[in-house]
LOGU-973135 format. One record per atom (N, C-alpha, C, O): residue number from 0; residue in one letter; x, y, z. Coordinates in nm, 2 decimals, m for minus. Layout:
// LOGU-973135
GUDREN   pos   code        X        Y        Z
GUDREN   NUM      a        X        Y        Z
...
END
This chain:
// LOGU-973135
GUDREN   pos   code        X        Y        Z
GUDREN     0      m     2.59    m0.28     1.22
GUDREN     0      m     2.45    m0.29     1.26
GUDREN     0      m     2.45    m0.29     1.41
GUDREN     0      m     2.52    m0.37     1.48
GUDREN     1      k     2.37    m0.21     1.47
GUDREN     1      k     2.37    m0.20     1.62
GUDREN     1      k     2.29    m0.31     1.68
GUDREN     1      k     2.18    m0.35     1.64
GUDREN     2      n     2.35    m0.37     1.78
GUDREN     2      n     2.28    m0.48     1.86
GUDREN     2      n     2.23    m0.42     1.99
GUDREN     2      n     2.31    m0.35     2.06
GUDREN     3      y     2.11    m0.44     2.02
GUDREN     3      y     2.05    m0.38     2.15
GUDREN     3      y     2.05    m0.49     2.25
GUDREN     3      y     2.01    m0.61     2.23
GUDREN     4      n     2.10    m0.46     2.37
GUDREN     4      n     2.10    m0.56     2.48
GUDREN     4      n     1.95    m0.58     2.53
GUDREN     4      n     1.86    m0.50     2.50
GUDREN     5      s     1.94    m0.69     2.60
GUDREN     5      s     1.80    m0.73     2.65
GUDREN     5      s     1.74    m0.62     2.74
GUDREN     5      s     1.61    m0.61     2.74
GUDREN     6      d     1.81    m0.54     2.81
GUDREN     6      d     1.76    m0.44     2.90
GUDREN     6      d     1.69    m0.33     2.81
GUDREN     6      d     1.58    m0.28     2.85
GUDREN     7      i     1.75    m0.29     2.70
GUDREN     7      i     1.69    m0.19     2.61
GUDREN     7      i     1.57    m0.25     2.55
GUDREN     7      i     1.47    m0.17     2.54
GUDREN     8      v     1.57    m0.37     2.50
GUDREN     8      v     1.45    m0.43     2.44
GUDREN     8      v     1.34    m0.44     2.54
GUDREN     8      v     1.22    m0.41     2.51
GUDREN     9      l     1.37    m0.48     2.66
GUDREN     9      l     1.27    m0.48     2.77
GUDREN     9      l     1.21    m0.35     2.80
GUDREN     9      l     1.09    m0.33     2.81
GUDREN    10      e     1.29    m0.24     2.80
GUDREN    10      e     1.24    m0.11     2.82
GUDREN    10      e     1.15    m0.06     2.70
GUDREN    10      e     1.05     0.00     2.73
GUDREN    11      i     1.19    m0.10     2.58
GUDREN    11      i     1.10    m0.07     2.47
GUDREN    11      i     0.97    m0.14     2.48
GUDREN    11      i     0.86    m0.08     2.45
GUDREN    12      e     0.97    m0.26     2.52
GUDREN    12      e     0.85    m0.34     2.54
GUDREN    12      e     0.76    m0.27     2.64
GUDREN    12      e     0.64    m0.26     2.62
GUDREN    13      k     0.82    m0.23     2.75
GUDREN    13      k     0.74    m0.17     2.86
GUDREN    13      k     0.68    m0.04     2.81
GUDREN    13      k     0.56    m0.01     2.84
GUDREN    14      k     0.75     0.04     2.74
GUDREN    14      k     0.70     0.17     2.69
GUDREN    14      k     0.59     0.15     2.58
GUDREN    14      k     0.49     0.22     2.58
GUDREN    15      s     0.60     0.04     2.50
GUDREN    15      s     0.50     0.01     2.41
GUDREN    15      s     0.37    m0.03     2.48
GUDREN    15      s     0.26     0.00     2.43
GUDREN    16      i     0.38    m0.10     2.59
GUDREN    16      i     0.26    m0.14     2.67
GUDREN    16      i     0.19    m0.02     2.72
GUDREN    16      i     0.07    m0.01     2.72
GUDREN    17      k     0.27     0.07     2.78
GUDREN    17      k     0.22     0.20     2.83
GUDREN    17      k     0.15     0.28     2.72
GUDREN    17      k     0.04     0.33     2.74
GUDREN    18      l     0.21     0.28     2.61
GUDREN    18      l     0.14     0.35     2.49
GUDREN    18      l     0.01     0.29     2.45
GUDREN    18      l    m0.09     0.36     2.43
GUDREN    19      y     0.01     0.16     2.45
GUDREN    19      y    m0.11     0.08     2.41
GUDREN    19      y    m0.22     0.11     2.52
GUDREN    19      y    m0.34     0.14     2.49
GUDREN    20      e    m0.18     0.11     2.65
GUDREN    20      e    m0.28     0.13     2.76
GUDREN    20      e    m0.33     0.28     2.75
GUDREN    20      e    m0.45     0.30     2.78
GUDREN    21      s    m0.25     0.37     2.71
GUDREN    21      s    m0.29     0.51     2.69
GUDREN    21      s    m0.40     0.52     2.58
GUDREN    21      s    m0.50     0.60     2.60
GUDREN    22      f    m0.39     0.44     2.48
GUDREN    22      f    m0.49     0.44     2.37
GUDREN    22      f    m0.62     0.38     2.42
GUDREN    22      f    m0.73     0.42     2.38
GUDREN    23      v    m0.61     0.28     2.51
GUDREN    23      v    m0.73     0.21     2.57
GUDREN    23      v    m0.80     0.32     2.65
GUDREN    23      v    m0.92     0.33     2.64
GUDREN    24      e    m0.72     0.39     2.73
GUDREN    24      e    m0.78     0.49     2.82
GUDREN    24      e    m0.85     0.60     2.73
GUDREN    24      e    m0.95     0.65     2.76
GUDREN    25      a    m0.78     0.64     2.62
GUDREN    25      a    m0.84     0.74     2.53
GUDREN    25      a    m0.97     0.69     2.47
GUDREN    25      a    m1.06     0.77     2.45
GUDREN    26      d    m0.97     0.57     2.44
GUDREN    26      d    m1.09     0.51     2.38
GUDREN    26      d    m1.21     0.52     2.48
GUDREN    26      d    m1.32     0.55     2.45
GUDREN    27      h    m1.18     0.48     2.61
GUDREN    27      h    m1.28     0.49     2.71
GUDREN    27      h    m1.33     0.63     2.73
GUDREN    27      h    m1.45     0.66     2.74
GUDREN    28      w    m1.23     0.73     2.74
GUDREN    28      w    m1.27     0.87     2.76
GUDREN    28      w    m1.35     0.92     2.65
GUDREN    28      w    m1.45     0.99     2.67
GUDREN    29      s    m1.31     0.89     2.52
GUDREN    29      s    m1.39     0.94     2.41
GUDREN    29      s    m1.53     0.88     2.41
GUDREN    29      s    m1.63     0.95     2.37
GUDREN    30      s    m1.55     0.75     2.45
GUDREN    30      s    m1.69     0.70     2.45
GUDREN    30      s    m1.77     0.76     2.55
GUDREN    30      s    m1.90     0.76     2.54
GUDREN    31      e    m1.71     0.81     2.66
GUDREN    31      e    m1.79     0.87     2.77
GUDREN    31      e    m1.81     1.02     2.74
GUDREN    31      e    m1.91     1.08     2.80
GUDREN    32      n    m1.73     1.08     2.67
GUDREN    32      n    m1.73     1.23     2.65
GUDREN    32      n    m1.77     1.28     2.52
GUDREN    32      n    m1.80     1.40     2.50
GUDREN    33      l    m1.76     1.20     2.42
GUDREN    33      l    m1.79     1.25     2.28
GUDREN    33      l    m1.92     1.19     2.23
GUDREN    33      l    m1.96     1.08     2.28
GUDREN    34      k    m1.97     1.25     2.12
GUDREN    34      k    m2.09     1.19     2.06
GUDREN    34      k    m2.08     1.19     1.91
GUDREN    34      k    m2.01     1.27     1.85
GUDREN    35      f    m2.16     1.10     1.86
GUDREN    35      f    m2.18     1.10     1.71
GUDREN    35      f    m2.06     1.10     1.63
GUDREN    35      f    m1.97     1.02     1.65
GUDREN    36      e    m2.05     1.19     1.53
GUDREN    36      e    m1.95     1.19     1.43
GUDREN    36      e    m1.81     1.21     1.50
GUDREN    36      e    m1.71     1.15     1.45
GUDREN    37      e    m1.80     1.30     1.59
GUDREN    37      e    m1.68     1.32     1.66
GUDREN    37      e    m1.63     1.20     1.73
GUDREN    37      e    m1.51     1.16     1.72
GUDREN    38      l    m1.71     1.12     1.79
GUDREN    38      l    m1.68     0.99     1.86
GUDREN    38      l    m1.63     0.89     1.75
GUDREN    38      l    m1.53     0.83     1.77
GUDREN    39      d    m1.71     0.88     1.64
GUDREN    39      d    m1.68     0.78     1.54
GUDREN    39      d    m1.54     0.81     1.48
GUDREN    39      d    m1.46     0.72     1.46
GUDREN    40      n    m1.51     0.94     1.45
GUDREN    40      n    m1.38     0.97     1.39
GUDREN    40      n    m1.26     0.94     1.48
GUDREN    40      n    m1.17     0.88     1.44
GUDREN    41      l    m1.28     0.98     1.61
GUDREN    41      l    m1.17     0.96     1.70
GUDREN    41      l    m1.15     0.81     1.73
GUDREN    41      l    m1.04     0.76     1.74
GUDREN    42      s    m1.26     0.74     1.75
GUDREN    42      s    m1.26     0.60     1.78
GUDREN    42      s    m1.19     0.52     1.67
GUDREN    42      s    m1.11     0.43     1.70
GUDREN    43      l    m1.21     0.56     1.55
GUDREN    43      l    m1.15     0.49     1.44
GUDREN    43      l    m1.00     0.51     1.44
GUDREN    43      l    m0.92     0.42     1.42
GUDREN    44      k    m0.95     0.63     1.47
GUDREN    44      k    m0.81     0.67     1.48
GUDREN    44      k    m0.75     0.59     1.59
GUDREN    44      k    m0.64     0.54     1.58
GUDREN    45      i    m0.81     0.59     1.71
GUDREN    45      i    m0.76     0.52     1.82
GUDREN    45      i    m0.75     0.37     1.79
GUDREN    45      i    m0.64     0.31     1.83
GUDREN    46      k    m0.85     0.31     1.74
GUDREN    46      k    m0.84     0.17     1.71
GUDREN    46      k    m0.73     0.13     1.61
GUDREN    46      k    m0.66     0.03     1.62
GUDREN    47      r    m0.71     0.22     1.51
GUDREN    47      r    m0.60     0.19     1.41
GUDREN    47      r    m0.47     0.20     1.48
GUDREN    47      r    m0.38     0.12     1.45
GUDREN    48      n    m0.45     0.30     1.57
GUDREN    48      n    m0.32     0.31     1.64
GUDREN    48      n    m0.30     0.20     1.73
GUDREN    48      n    m0.19     0.15     1.74
GUDREN    49      r    m0.40     0.15     1.80
GUDREN    49      r    m0.39     0.04     1.89
GUDREN    49      r    m0.35    m0.09     1.81
GUDREN    49      r    m0.26    m0.16     1.85
GUDREN    50      a    m0.41    m0.10     1.69
GUDREN    50      a    m0.38    m0.22     1.61
GUDREN    50      a    m0.23    m0.21     1.56
GUDREN    50      a    m0.16    m0.31     1.56
GUDREN    51      e    m0.19    m0.09     1.52
GUDREN    51      e    m0.05    m0.08     1.48
GUDREN    51      e     0.05    m0.10     1.59
GUDREN    51      e     0.15    m0.17     1.57
GUDREN    52      i     0.02    m0.05     1.71
GUDREN    52      i     0.10    m0.08     1.83
GUDREN    52      i     0.11    m0.23     1.86
GUDREN    52      i     0.22    m0.28     1.89
GUDREN    53      s     0.00    m0.30     1.85
GUDREN    53      s     0.00    m0.44     1.87
GUDREN    53      s     0.09    m0.52     1.77
GUDREN    53      s     0.16    m0.61     1.81
GUDREN    54      k     0.08    m0.47     1.65
GUDREN    54      k     0.17    m0.54     1.55
GUDREN    54      k     0.32    m0.51     1.58
GUDREN    54      k     0.40    m0.60     1.58
GUDREN    55      i     0.35    m0.39     1.62
GUDREN    55      i     0.49    m0.36     1.66
GUDREN    55      i     0.53    m0.44     1.78
GUDREN    55      i     0.64    m0.49     1.79
GUDREN    56      q     0.44    m0.45     1.88
GUDREN    56      q     0.47    m0.52     2.01
GUDREN    56      q     0.51    m0.66     1.98
GUDREN    56      q     0.60    m0.72     2.04
GUDREN    57      s     0.44    m0.72     1.88
GUDREN    57      s     0.47    m0.87     1.85
GUDREN    57      s     0.60    m0.89     1.79
GUDREN    57      s     0.65    m1.00     1.79
GUDREN    58      t     0.66    m0.78     1.74
GUDREN    58      t     0.79    m0.80     1.67
GUDREN    58      t     0.91    m0.75     1.76
GUDREN    58      t     1.02    m0.78     1.72
GUDREN    59      i     0.88    m0.68     1.87
GUDREN    59      i     0.99    m0.63     1.95
GUDREN    59      i     1.09    m0.73     1.99
GUDREN    59      i     1.21    m0.71     1.98
GUDREN    60      p     1.05    m0.85     2.05
GUDREN    60      p     1.15    m0.94     2.10
GUDREN    60      p     1.21    m1.03     1.99
GUDREN    60      p     1.31    m1.10     2.01
GUDREN    61      s     1.16    m1.02     1.86
GUDREN    61      s     1.22    m1.10     1.76
GUDREN    61      s     1.34    m1.04     1.70
GUDREN    61      s     1.36    m0.92     1.70
GUDREN    62      k     1.43    m1.12     1.64
GUDREN    62      k     1.55    m1.07     1.58
GUDREN    62      k     1.51    m1.05     1.43
GUDREN    62      k     1.45    m1.14     1.37
GUDREN    63      p     1.56    m0.94     1.37
GUDREN    63      p     1.53    m0.92     1.23
GUDREN    63      p     1.60    m1.02     1.14
GUDREN    63      p     1.71    m1.07     1.18
GUDREN    64      v     1.54    m1.05     1.03
GUDREN    64      v     1.60    m1.15     0.94
GUDREN    64      v     1.60    m1.09     0.80
GUDREN    64      v     1.51    m1.02     0.76
GUDREN    65      f     1.70    m1.12     0.73
GUDREN    65      f     1.72    m1.07     0.59
GUDREN    65      f     1.76    m1.19     0.51
GUDREN    65      f     1.86    m1.26     0.54
GUDREN    66      a     1.69    m1.22     0.40
GUDREN    66      a     1.72    m1.33     0.31
GUDREN    66      a     1.73    m1.28     0.17
GUDREN    66      a     1.65    m1.19     0.13
GUDREN    67      i     1.82    m1.34     0.09
GUDREN    67      i     1.83    m1.31    m0.05
GUDREN    67      i     1.87    m1.43    m0.13
GUDREN    67      i     1.95    m1.51    m0.08
GUDREN    68      f     1.81    m1.45    m0.25
GUDREN    68      f     1.84    m1.57    m0.33
GUDREN    68      f     1.87    m1.53    m0.47
GUDREN    68      f     1.80    m1.44    m0.52
GUDREN    69      g     1.96    m1.59    m0.53
GUDREN    69      g     1.99    m1.56    m0.67
GUDREN    69      g     2.11    m1.64    m0.72
GUDREN    69      g     2.17    m1.71    m0.64
GUDREN    70      i     2.13    m1.63    m0.85
GUDREN    70      i     2.25    m1.71    m0.91
GUDREN    70      i     2.38    m1.66    m0.85
GUDREN    70      i     2.39    m1.55    m0.80
GUDREN    71      s     2.48    m1.74    m0.87
GUDREN    71      s     2.61    m1.71    m0.81
GUDREN    71      s     2.68    m1.60    m0.88
GUDREN    71      s     2.67    m1.58    m1.00
GUDREN    72      q     2.76    m1.52    m0.80
GUDREN    72      q     2.84    m1.42    m0.85
GUDREN    72      q     2.77    m1.30    m0.93
GUDREN    72      q     2.82    m1.25    m1.03
GUDREN    73      v     2.66    m1.26    m0.87
GUDREN    73      v     2.59    m1.14    m0.93
GUDREN    73      v     2.58    m1.02    m0.84
GUDREN    73      v     2.52    m0.92    m0.87
GUDREN    74      g     2.65    m1.03    m0.72
GUDREN    74      g     2.66    m0.92    m0.63
GUDREN    74      g     2.56    m0.92    m0.52
GUDREN    74      g     2.53    m0.81    m0.46
GUDREN    75      k     2.50    m1.03    m0.48
GUDREN    75      k     2.41    m1.04    m0.37
GUDREN    75      k     2.47    m0.99    m0.24
GUDREN    75      k     2.41    m0.92    m0.16
GUDREN    76      s     2.59    m1.03    m0.22
GUDREN    76      s     2.66    m1.00    m0.09
GUDREN    76      s     2.68    m0.85    m0.08
GUDREN    76      s     2.66    m0.79     0.03
GUDREN    77      y     2.71    m0.78    m0.19
GUDREN    77      y     2.73    m0.64    m0.19
GUDREN    77      y     2.60    m0.57    m0.17
GUDREN    77      y     2.59    m0.46    m0.11
GUDREN    78      l     2.49    m0.63    m0.23
GUDREN    78      l     2.36    m0.57    m0.21
GUDREN    78      l     2.32    m0.58    m0.06
GUDREN    78      l     2.27    m0.48     0.00
GUDREN    79      v     2.34    m0.69     0.00
GUDREN    79      v     2.32    m0.71     0.14
GUDREN    79      v     2.40    m0.61     0.22
GUDREN    79      v     2.34    m0.54     0.31
GUDREN    80      q     2.52    m0.60     0.19
GUDREN    80      q     2.61    m0.50     0.26
GUDREN    80      q     2.56    m0.36     0.25
GUDREN    80      q     2.55    m0.29     0.35
GUDREN    81      n     2.51    m0.32     0.13
GUDREN    81      n     2.47    m0.18     0.11
GUDREN    81      n     2.33    m0.16     0.18
GUDREN    81      n     2.30    m0.05     0.23
GUDREN    82      i     2.24    m0.26     0.18
GUDREN    82      i     2.11    m0.24     0.24
GUDREN    82      i     2.12    m0.24     0.39
GUDREN    82      i     2.05    m0.16     0.46
GUDREN    83      l     2.20    m0.33     0.45
GUDREN    83      l     2.20    m0.34     0.60
GUDREN    83      l     2.31    m0.26     0.67
GUDREN    83      l     2.30    m0.25     0.79
GUDREN    84      s     2.41    m0.21     0.60
GUDREN    84      s     2.51    m0.13     0.67
GUDREN    84      s     2.46     0.01     0.70
GUDREN    84      s     2.37     0.06     0.64
GUDREN    85      q     2.52     0.07     0.80
GUDREN    85      q     2.48     0.21     0.84
GUDREN    85      q     2.59     0.31     0.81
GUDREN    85      q     2.71     0.28     0.83
GUDREN    86      n     2.56     0.42     0.75
GUDREN    86      n     2.65     0.53     0.73
GUDREN    86      n     2.77     0.49     0.64
GUDREN    86      n     2.88     0.54     0.66
GUDREN    87      g     2.75     0.39     0.55
GUDREN    87      g     2.85     0.35     0.46
GUDREN    87      g     2.96     0.27     0.52
GUDREN    87      g     3.06     0.23     0.46
GUDREN    88      e     2.95     0.23     0.65
GUDREN    88      e     3.05     0.15     0.72
GUDREN    88      e     3.03     0.00     0.67
GUDREN    88      e     2.92    m0.04     0.62
GUDREN    89      s     3.13    m0.08     0.69
GUDREN    89      s     3.12    m0.22     0.66
GUDREN    89      s     3.02    m0.29     0.75
GUDREN    89      s     3.01    m0.25     0.87
GUDREN    90      l     2.95    m0.38     0.70
GUDREN    90      l     2.85    m0.45     0.78
GUDREN    90      l     2.92    m0.55     0.88
GUDREN    90      l     3.00    m0.63     0.84
GUDREN    91      k     2.89    m0.53     1.00
GUDREN    91      k     2.94    m0.62     1.11
GUDREN    91      k     2.83    m0.72     1.15
GUDREN    91      k     2.72    m0.68     1.17
GUDREN    92      v     2.87    m0.84     1.17
GUDREN    92      v     2.77    m0.94     1.21
GUDREN    92      v     2.83    m1.00     1.35
GUDREN    92      v     2.94    m1.04     1.36
GUDREN    93      q     2.74    m1.00     1.45
GUDREN    93      q     2.79    m1.04     1.58
GUDREN    93      q     2.77    m1.19     1.59
GUDREN    93      q     2.66    m1.24     1.57
GUDREN    94      v     2.88    m1.26     1.61
GUDREN    94      v     2.88    m1.40     1.63
GUDREN    94      v     2.94    m1.43     1.77
GUDREN    94      v     3.06    m1.41     1.79
GUDREN    95      g     2.86    m1.47     1.86
GUDREN    95      g     2.90    m1.48     2.00
GUDREN    95      g     2.94    m1.34     2.05
GUDREN    95      g     2.87    m1.24     2.05
GUDREN    96      k     3.07    m1.33     2.10
GUDREN    96      k     3.12    m1.20     2.15
GUDREN    96      k     3.20    m1.13     2.04
GUDREN    96      k     3.26    m1.02     2.07
GUDREN    97      h     3.21    m1.18     1.92
GUDREN    97      h     3.29    m1.12     1.81
GUDREN    97      h     3.21    m1.05     1.71
GUDREN    97      h     3.10    m1.10     1.67
GUDREN    98      d     3.25    m0.94     1.66
GUDREN    98      d     3.20    m0.87     1.55
GUDREN    98      d     3.28    m0.90     1.43
GUDREN    98      d     3.40    m0.87     1.42
GUDREN    99      l     3.21    m0.97     1.33
GUDREN    99      l     3.28    m1.01     1.21
GUDREN    99      l     3.24    m0.92     1.09
GUDREN    99      l     3.13    m0.88     1.08
GUDREN   100      d     3.34    m0.89     1.01
GUDREN   100      d     3.31    m0.82     0.89
GUDREN   100      d     3.24    m0.91     0.79
GUDREN   100      d     3.29    m1.02     0.76
GUDREN   101      f     3.12    m0.87     0.74
GUDREN   101      f     3.04    m0.96     0.66
GUDREN   101      f     3.11    m1.00     0.53
GUDREN   101      f     3.11    m1.12     0.50
GUDREN   102      l     3.16    m0.90     0.46
GUDREN   102      l     3.22    m0.94     0.33
GUDREN   102      l     3.35    m1.02     0.34
GUDREN   102      l     3.37    m1.11     0.26
GUDREN   103      s     3.43    m0.99     0.44
GUDREN   103      s     3.56    m1.06     0.44
GUDREN   103      s     3.56    m1.18     0.53
GUDREN   103      s     3.63    m1.28     0.50
GUDREN   104      s     3.47    m1.19     0.63
GUDREN   104      s     3.47    m1.31     0.72
GUDREN   104      s     3.36    m1.41     0.69
GUDREN   104      s     3.37    m1.53     0.71
GUDREN   105      i     3.24    m1.36     0.64
GUDREN   105      i     3.13    m1.45     0.63
GUDREN   105      i     3.10    m1.48     0.48
GUDREN   105      i     3.06    m1.59     0.45
GUDREN   106      n     3.11    m1.39     0.39
GUDREN   106      n     3.08    m1.40     0.25
GUDREN   106      n     3.17    m1.51     0.19
GUDREN   106      n     3.29    m1.50     0.20
GUDREN   107      p     3.11    m1.61     0.13
GUDREN   107      p     3.19    m1.72     0.07
GUDREN   107      p     3.26    m1.67    m0.06
GUDREN   107      p     3.22    m1.58    m0.13
GUDREN   108      a     3.37    m1.74    m0.09
GUDREN   108      a     3.44    m1.71    m0.22
GUDREN   108      a     3.35    m1.76    m0.34
GUDREN   108      a     3.25    m1.83    m0.31
GUDREN   109      g     3.38    m1.72    m0.45
GUDREN   109      g     3.30    m1.75    m0.57
GUDREN   109      g     3.32    m1.89    m0.62
GUDREN   109      g     3.36    m1.92    m0.73
GUDREN   110      n     3.28    m1.99    m0.54
GUDREN   110      n     3.29    m2.13    m0.57
GUDREN   110      n     3.15    m2.20    m0.56
GUDREN   110      n     3.14    m2.31    m0.52
GUDREN   111      n     3.05    m2.13    m0.61
GUDREN   111      n     2.91    m2.18    m0.60
GUDREN   111      n     2.87    m2.21    m0.46
GUDREN   111      n     2.77    m2.29    m0.44
GUDREN   112      a     2.93    m2.15    m0.36
GUDREN   112      a     2.88    m2.17    m0.22
GUDREN   112      a     2.76    m2.09    m0.20
GUDREN   112      a     2.73    m2.00    m0.28
GUDREN   113      y     2.70    m2.11    m0.09
GUDREN   113      y     2.58    m2.03    m0.05
GUDREN   113      y     2.60    m1.99     0.09
GUDREN   113      y     2.67    m2.05     0.17
GUDREN   114      f     2.53    m1.88     0.13
GUDREN   114      f     2.54    m1.84     0.26
GUDREN   114      f     2.39    m1.82     0.32
GUDREN   114      f     2.30    m1.79     0.24
GUDREN   115      k     2.38    m1.84     0.45
GUDREN   115      k     2.26    m1.81     0.51
GUDREN   115      k     2.28    m1.70     0.61
GUDREN   115      k     2.38    m1.70     0.69
GUDREN   116      f     2.20    m1.60     0.61
GUDREN   116      f     2.22    m1.49     0.70
GUDREN   116      f     2.09    m1.45     0.77
GUDREN   116      f     2.08    m1.36     0.85
END
C-alpha cells in the first residue's frame, strides 16, 4: 500500500481548495449570466459538485482505516490482504520507518488472538 508523504497530501489539499473555489466562481458567473431553467440546472450541478468536493476535502488529511470482525481462523487476514494489497503483491504495513509484511509479521497465529489494524 502506498504511503503519501505530507507534501503530497498538502498539494492535494491545495488543489482541492482551488477546485472548490472554481465552482464558487462558476456559481457566481451562472447567476449573473444565465436565466430560468438553464440557471436552475447548472446551479444544481455546481452545488452537488461543491458538496462532493467538501466531503472529499474533509477526508484528505485523515488516514484510512479498515476493520474486520469475525470468529477465529476463518480467513479474515487473507481477506484483508486481498482487499488492501495492490497488484497481487503482499500487503505491507508501515510501522515507523519499517515496512512489515502483514501476513508474516503482523497477523497472529491461530491461538484465538486478535489484531487491530
